[in-house]
N, C-alpha and C positions, 0 to 999 in steps of 0.2 A: 195603734190606729184606732180612731174613734169609731163609734157605731155608725155615724153618718157616712164616714168614708168607706167603711166595710160594706154598707148597704149599696152605695154607689158603685163600688168595685164589683159587687155581685151582679148588679144589674147590667153593667157594661160587659162583664164576662159572659153572662147568659145571652145577651144580644149578639155578641161576636160569635159564640158557638152556633146559635140558630142561623145566623147569616152564613157562616161557613158550611153548615149542613145543606142549606138551600143551594148555595153555589156549587157544592160538590154534586148534588143530585142533578143539577142542571148540566154539569159537564159530563157526568157518567151516562145519564139516560136521555138527555135532551128533551125530556117531557116537560120539565119546569122551565118557565120563563121568568127569571128573577124580576125583570123590569115590568112584566105584566102583573106579577104578584104585588110588586111595590106600588104600581099605579092604582091597583084595586084596594089595597089594604093600608096605605100610608096614614090614614086618619088614626089607626090603632096606635101609631107611634106617638101622636099627640095625647091620646088618652093615657098611655103608659107614662109619659113624661109628667102629665098632670097628676096622676096617682102617686108617682114617686115624690113629687114636690109636696103634696099633701101629707104623705107619710113622714117625710123629713120634718115638716113643720110640727106635726103633732107629737112625734117622738122626741124632738128637740125640747119641747116644753116639758116633757116628763123627766128629763135628766136632772137629777138633784144638783144643787150647788156644791162646789167643793168645800170640804171642811177647812176651817181656819188652821193655820199652822200653830201647834201647841208647844213647839220647842222653845225653850227659854235661851235665847242667844244674848250673850253679854259682851 
C-alpha cells in the first residue's frame, strides 16, 4: 500500500470512529444531537478535506523516482 493510500485510509478510519462515538453518545445519553452538531460544524469537513488534499500534493512531490532496473536480461 502506498503512503498516499495509507494516509487516506487513516483519515477515513478516524472520521468513522469519531462519527460512531458521536452517534453512540447520542443514543446512550440523548444529550447530543448529531444533526445539530453537523449543521453547526460542517465547514470543518471542508477544511479537513482541503488540508488532506494539500498534504497529498506536497508529499507526492517528495516521493523519489523509482530506481531503474539494473538486471541484465538476455
